Residue frames as qw, qx, qy, qz and C-alpha x, y, z in Angstrom:
[[0.090, -0.551, -0.666, -0.494, 7.50, 9.33, -10.65],
 [0.036, -0.048, 0.320, -0.945, 5.66, 12.33, -9.27],
 [0.060, -0.614, -0.787, 0.001, 2.13, 12.96, -8.07],
 [0.011, 0.477, 0.130, 0.869, 0.26, 16.24, -8.46],
 [0.136, 0.016, 0.572, -0.809, -1.46, 18.03, -5.61],
 [0.630, 0.052, -0.147, -0.760, -4.76, 17.64, -7.47],
 [0.698, 0.053, -0.696, -0.159, -4.36, 13.87, -7.70],
 [0.292, 0.008, -0.782, 0.550, -3.42, 13.55, -4.03],
 [0.314, 0.018, 0.324, -0.892, -6.30, 15.77, -2.91],
 [0.711, 0.030, -0.366, -0.600, -8.80, 13.73, -4.94],
 [0.630, 0.023, -0.770, 0.096, -7.51, 10.52, -3.40],
 [0.124, -0.017, -0.668, 0.734, -7.60, 11.92, 0.14],
 [0.459, 0.010, 0.065, -0.886, -11.08, 13.38, -0.43],
 [0.746, 0.003, -0.534, -0.398, -12.27, 9.89, -1.47],
 [0.735, -0.526, 0.319, -0.285, -10.97, 8.58, 1.83],
 [0.879, 0.323, -0.328, 0.123, -8.34, 6.49, 0.12],
 [0.711, -0.641, 0.193, 0.217, -5.60, 5.22, 2.43],
 [0.615, 0.708, -0.243, 0.249, -2.25, 6.45, 1.15],
 [0.788, -0.316, -0.109, 0.517, 1.27, 5.92, 2.45],
 [0.192, 0.902, 0.000, 0.387, 2.13, 9.59, 2.88],
 [0.723, -0.313, -0.195, 0.584, 5.52, 10.41, 4.40],
 [0.023, 0.987, 0.022, 0.155, 6.19, 14.01, 5.45],
 [0.810, 0.054, -0.171, 0.559, 9.96, 14.65, 5.41],
 [0.022, 0.797, -0.096, 0.596, 9.89, 18.13, 6.96],
 [0.230, 0.209, -0.684, 0.660, 11.00, 18.98, 10.49],
 [0.199, -0.451, -0.810, 0.318, 8.85, 18.57, 13.62],
 [0.020, 0.476, 0.272, -0.836, 8.09, 22.29, 13.95],
 [0.252, 0.152, -0.491, -0.820, 6.94, 22.50, 10.32],
 [0.306, -0.250, -0.898, -0.193, 4.71, 19.47, 10.78],
 [0.143, -0.467, -0.667, 0.562, 3.23, 21.01, 13.93],
 [0.123, 0.356, -0.023, -0.926, 2.35, 24.20, 12.02],
 [0.704, 0.388, -0.060, -0.592, 0.55, 22.42, 9.18],
 [0.195, -0.252, 0.927, 0.200, 0.39, 18.89, 7.83],
 [0.604, 0.111, -0.458, -0.643, -1.60, 16.64, 5.52],
 [0.863, -0.257, 0.222, -0.374, -1.82, 13.84, 8.05],
 [0.791, 0.391, -0.464, 0.079, 1.18, 11.92, 6.78],
 [0.864, -0.402, -0.110, 0.281, 3.72, 10.06, 8.84],
 [0.017, 0.962, -0.270, 0.047, 6.52, 12.39, 9.97],
 [0.872, -0.173, 0.153, 0.432, 10.03, 11.17, 9.18],
 [0.028, 0.924, -0.190, -0.331, 12.35, 14.20, 8.79],
 [0.730, 0.629, -0.266, 0.012, 14.69, 13.91, 5.80],
 [0.084, 0.687, -0.667, 0.274, 17.79, 13.78, 8.01],
 [0.581, -0.261, 0.684, -0.356, 16.34, 10.82, 9.92],
 [0.845, 0.325, -0.080, -0.417, 15.13, 8.90, 6.88],
 [0.566, 0.464, -0.681, 0.010, 18.30, 6.87, 6.14],
 [0.008, 0.261, -0.841, 0.473, 18.30, 5.64, 9.76],
 [0.527, 0.120, 0.551, -0.636, 14.58, 4.78, 9.81],
 [0.468, 0.253, -0.629, -0.567, 14.22, 2.75, 6.60],
 [0.131, -0.040, -0.982, 0.129, 13.48, -0.36, 8.66],
 [0.307, 0.331, 0.544, -0.707, 10.21, 1.30, 9.77],
 [0.560, 0.483, -0.135, -0.659, 9.12, 1.30, 6.12],
 [0.110, -0.291, 0.922, 0.229, 10.37, -2.20, 5.27],
 [0.376, 0.330, 0.852, -0.150, 6.87, -3.72, 5.15],
 [0.429, 0.784, 0.250, -0.372, 5.90, -1.09, 2.54],
 [0.370, -0.411, 0.572, 0.606, 8.87, -1.69, 0.22],
 [0.204, 0.193, 0.787, 0.549, 6.63, -2.66, -2.73],
 [0.076, 0.773, 0.606, -0.168, 3.71, -0.36, -1.89],
 [0.242, 0.726, 0.161, 0.623, 3.17, 3.11, -3.28],
 [0.456, -0.559, -0.314, 0.618, 4.80, 5.65, -0.96],
 [0.213, 0.848, 0.199, 0.443, 4.14, 9.36, -1.45],
 [0.549, -0.299, -0.250, 0.740, 6.79, 11.69, -0.02],
 [0.025, 0.878, 0.316, 0.358, 5.99, 15.30, 0.75],
 [0.469, -0.240, -0.269, 0.806, 7.75, 18.39, 2.10],
 [0.047, 0.655, 0.236, -0.717, 7.24, 22.15, 1.95],
 [0.366, 0.689, -0.195, -0.594, 7.98, 22.76, -1.72],
 [0.927, 0.356, -0.005, -0.118, 9.08, 19.44, -3.22],
 [0.354, 0.732, -0.563, 0.149, 12.87, 19.71, -2.93],
 [0.315, -0.436, 0.780, -0.321, 13.45, 17.68, 0.24],
 [0.828, 0.121, 0.444, -0.320, 10.89, 15.10, -0.81],
 [0.732, 0.610, -0.291, -0.089, 12.74, 14.69, -4.13],
 [0.120, 0.585, -0.763, 0.250, 15.85, 13.81, -2.07],
 [0.596, -0.161, 0.663, -0.423, 13.77, 11.45, 0.07],
 [0.870, 0.391, 0.049, -0.296, 12.45, 9.80, -3.09],
 [0.522, 0.640, -0.560, 0.067, 16.03, 9.25, -4.25],
 [0.205, -0.449, 0.786, -0.371, 17.07, 7.76, -0.88],
 [0.759, 0.045, 0.499, -0.415, 14.13, 5.36, -0.87],
 [0.829, 0.511, -0.127, -0.190, 14.66, 4.29, -4.48],
 [0.322, 0.639, -0.680, 0.162, 18.37, 3.71, -3.86],
 [0.271, -0.277, 0.827, -0.407, 17.35, 1.41, -1.01],
 [0.003, -0.077, -0.978, -0.195, 15.06, -0.77, -3.08],
 [0.337, 0.515, 0.561, -0.554, 11.69, 0.96, -2.72],
 [0.341, 0.150, 0.725, 0.579, 10.10, 0.55, -6.11],
 [0.014, 0.678, 0.602, 0.422, 7.03, 2.83, -6.14],
 [0.308, -0.528, -0.314, 0.726, 7.94, 6.20, -4.60],
 [0.220, 0.722, 0.426, 0.499, 6.13, 9.33, -5.74],
 [0.294, -0.164, -0.228, 0.913, 7.11, 12.92, -4.96],
 [0.095, 0.824, 0.532, -0.168, 4.34, 15.46, -4.28],
 [0.427, 0.398, 0.213, 0.783, 5.09, 18.21, -6.82],
 [0.078, -0.644, -0.058, -0.759, 5.20, 21.61, -5.12],
 [0.280, -0.028, -0.759, 0.587, 4.78, 20.14, -1.64],
 [0.107, -0.604, -0.704, 0.359, 2.37, 21.40, 0.98],
 [0.015, 0.436, -0.024, -0.900, 2.64, 24.96, -0.36],
 [0.244, 0.053, -0.642, -0.725, 1.17, 23.90, -3.69],
 [0.215, -0.370, -0.904, 0.008, -1.37, 21.67, -1.96],
 [0.066, -0.591, -0.505, 0.626, -2.71, 24.53, 0.15],
 [0.105, 0.351, -0.273, -0.890, -2.64, 26.90, -2.85],
 [0.208, -0.122, -0.838, -0.490, -4.68, 24.37, -4.84],
 [0.140, -0.499, -0.809, 0.277, -7.26, 24.23, -2.02],
 [0.007, 0.541, 0.223, -0.811, -7.78, 28.00, -2.26],
 [0.055, 0.074, -0.593, -0.800, -8.64, 27.86, -5.96]]
């Protein structure tokens, strides 16, 4: 299941606590981020234990454009995470939506 940038922005604007995982690289995160937890895609399979306590919670995965986060979504779902949502269009679409 996916989540739109509009839906995420509304939830963040309301101050809602979301489990947002950014699967980009450190340097990308340093340039711009939405405040999510940084777990680069390549590290994700080795860091699943860090997310164990959130196995049944909604987890939103995000990257630059949505491609890496779609892979992250697949990895998490294959490992028993039941409510993983991919941010459609990633941070690029999120920032574009803010400019509208």
